[in-house]
Steps between C-alpha positions, in 0.01 A plus 500: 500500500146612581445870541411440857852367562677813394705677761368819671553838339793563732694223310343525147629676192242541229590528129210562256459503130273774363305404189279203555590488868417830666278626211300326241650459153382757241486505114794744500769586753372846545139406550552321838244607756632554846235381759389763751704482819793300355756766580368533856503121536870484401582779736344308791663179393844675484456629848408153629809352325730785631574583135576148377261539206609507128335511163680292242373570160598481135378859466726814501506695825309784334197275451493391865526863606225604276259234631612493867653844563706515818448130583713427809674197359822400335457462127684269257398588154573360154548148645778615729651744244440797725463552881373760741493387861270778626285776347773767524800273481737515200439275198762243424552275193711192466759518221319321219493545125230680303341346186656644168307787353450293190302244699269782637445623139420147390261457792317818397469377142371168622225671702410724199459186294254334746202729577407470864846418624670753732862592564608580858851647529716431800843633598684197380246309291143503384173316510255410226150448621248296292198475727284650237624257229577166673518328161819693429694342786737294286525761226635737758713258683699366213668827385568601869666160560714558190618830647594338828680222317744766370625547866367223726779552755361840596125496417205271527138491385249457777132410475246685719120552503434535128831663446864441400788683663861538397713583800863467614622192680603553855176676615199289604272491791731250678789739475267776620395303807860421587594873477198604718570243765842663558328822608494537883118508511472165327812327638436210736125490423304210337431610134169444333463566132154524337461503119286379222722448195787287378731800545423478875633149535859624542394723791317212667807281464725761653256543787501126568880486480506761772282290726168657393211418262364595162135478410314534163189710525272243340622220727460682832272800456293455191551841354638849592191576701579194714859625544377840613253347749780290648736800517222691673476227763874506540518877527223515758607196701 
């Protein structure tokens, strides 16, 4: 579906990834640069959509709040492992397992053994980033895969942009989209999911299953700046 064929804002629900979609990727998660005016753009967009705007990210809620304080959007963090449907709404979490503490300790030891790798904790899992040492991709993957092989019914190893993440099964961006679409602000609208990574494919599939669309940034917009330009047009239309 061309962008020009999307329904008007009165019928659209917009679900956006964060890193690589709204903002450019950075060497480390904390070094992301928020473009001037992004918060104001999202506020205008939320008003145009009557609140049917969500950020669907692998990041914890605290990260989104730090980068976009008070953003008037629903937020699904940790790949659908945590939800907040409005800035002052209560936080909810699906009932999912957390990785064993021994796995966290092993992940920290693995990072210590590979200078340049970074450990990012999450409530129920963790991520190991290797952007600074891409040659270590397999050396980091193999021991993490061995951990998951101890309990594959409950956990999986997911690739991301120069990173490996161990997280519980049952939370992905597809489940996040399905949960958000049950909210009254989103219900009955045509969902559009925009993302840039393999982890976003589940969200796109869920949007399509609900009668909507899913677009990869590179295919439709070129880069996050292109996404922001399109969102600006949509917000000001």
